[in-house]
C-alpha positions as CSV (number, residue, x, y, z in Angstrom):
1,M,0.0,0.0,0.0
2,F,1.1,3.5,-0.7
3,I,-0.2,5.1,2.4
4,S,0.9,3.8,5.8
5,N,-1.5,3.8,8.7
6,A,-1.3,6.6,11.1
7,F,-2.1,6.2,14.7
8,A,-3.2,9.0,16.9
9,Q,-1.6,9.3,20.3
10,T,-3.3,10.7,23.3
11,A,-1.6,13.2,25.5
12,S,-1.0,11.1,28.5
13,S,1.9,13.0,30.0
14,G,1.7,16.1,32.1
15,A,-1.1,18.7,32.5
16,A,-3.8,18.9,29.9
17,A,-4.7,22.2,28.2
18,P,-7.4,24.1,30.1
19,S,-10.9,23.7,28.6
20,G,-13.7,26.1,28.4
21,P,-13.9,29.7,27.4
22,L,-11.0,30.8,29.6
23,G,-8.7,28.2,28.0
24,S,-9.4,29.4,24.5
25,L,-8.9,33.0,25.6
26,T,-5.4,32.3,27.0
27,S,-4.4,30.5,23.8
28,F,-5.2,33.6,21.7
29,L,-3.6,36.1,24.2
30,P,-0.1,35.9,22.8
31,L,-1.4,36.6,19.3
32,V,-3.4,39.6,20.5
33,L,-0.4,41.0,22.4
34,M,1.8,40.6,19.3
35,F,-0.7,42.6,17.2
36,V,-1.0,45.4,19.8
37,V,2.8,45.7,20.0
38,L,3.0,45.7,16.2
39,Y,0.4,48.5,16.0
40,F,2.2,50.8,18.5
41,I,5.7,50.1,17.1
42,M,5.1,50.1,13.3
43,I,1.6,51.0,12.1
44,R,0.9,54.1,14.3
45,P,4.2,55.9,13.6
46,Q,3.8,55.3,9.9
47,M,0.3,56.7,9.9
48,K,1.6,59.8,11.7
49,R,4.4,60.3,9.1
50,Q,1.8,60.0,6.3
51,K,-0.4,62.6,7.9
52,E,2.5,65.0,8.3
53,H,3.6,64.5,4.7
54,R,0.0,65.1,3.4
55,A,-0.2,68.3,5.5
56,M,3.1,69.5,4.1
57,L,2.0,68.8,0.5
58,D,-1.3,70.7,1.1
59,A,0.6,73.7,2.4
60,L,2.9,74.0,-0.6
61,A,2.9,77.5,-2.2
62,K,4.6,79.3,-5.1
63,G,8.1,80.4,-4.1
64,D,8.7,77.5,-1.7
65,E,12.1,75.8,-2.0
66,V,11.7,72.0,-2.0
67,V,13.6,68.7,-2.3
68,T,12.2,65.8,-4.3
69,S,12.6,62.1,-3.5
70,G,15.2,61.9,-6.3
71,G,17.3,64.6,-4.6
72,V,16.4,67.4,-7.0
73,M,16.2,70.8,-5.4
74,G,14.1,73.5,-6.9
75,K,11.8,76.5,-6.4
76,V,8.0,75.9,-6.8
77,V,6.8,78.1,-9.8
78,S,3.4,76.4,-10.5
79,L,1.0,74.1,-8.6
80,T,-1.8,71.9,-9.8
81,E,-3.8,69.4,-7.9
82,S,-1.5,66.5,-8.8
83,S,1.8,68.1,-10.0
84,V,4.3,70.8,-9.1
85,G,6.4,72.9,-11.5
86,L,9.9,73.3,-10.2
87,Q,12.5,75.7,-11.4
88,I,15.8,73.9,-11.0
89,A,18.0,76.4,-12.8
90,A,17.5,79.7,-14.6
91,G,15.1,79.0,-17.5
92,V,14.8,75.2,-16.6
93,E,11.4,74.1,-15.3
94,V,10.4,70.5,-14.7
95,Q,7.0,69.1,-13.7
96,I,6.9,66.4,-11.0
97,Q,4.1,64.7,-9.2
98,R,3.2,66.4,-6.0
99,S,3.8,63.3,-3.8
100,Y,7.5,63.2,-4.8
101,V,8.2,66.4,-2.8
102,V,9.7,65.1,0.5
103,Q,10.9,68.3,2.2
104,V,10.3,72.0,2.2
105,L,13.6,73.9,2.7
106,P,13.9,77.2,4.6
107,K,13.7,80.3,2.5
108,G,17.0,81.4,1.0
109,T,18.6,77.9,1.1
110,M,19.0,77.9,-2.7
111,K,20.9,80.7,-4.4
């Protein structure tokens, strides 16, 4: 035969797992604790960063000096709902997506 017989063994040694509603609760407690720790260590700070980034993007105005995620520095010359026009040199303007702006620099940083 291709499949051998399997015999179930009973747990005859030591203490048995607690039964009832309290026993099932204690078995899920480590999983719940891991999720709570994960939330406070990873998820919550990430949501806070996203909220701050969104607020920074909403506050963009013409004349702001910004840095993009690619490292390009420029001055905001035009704004639309989804894109930003950056002047990166005299007479050179590029259009980027608004979400690629990562930092607003203090005025006068670029010369």
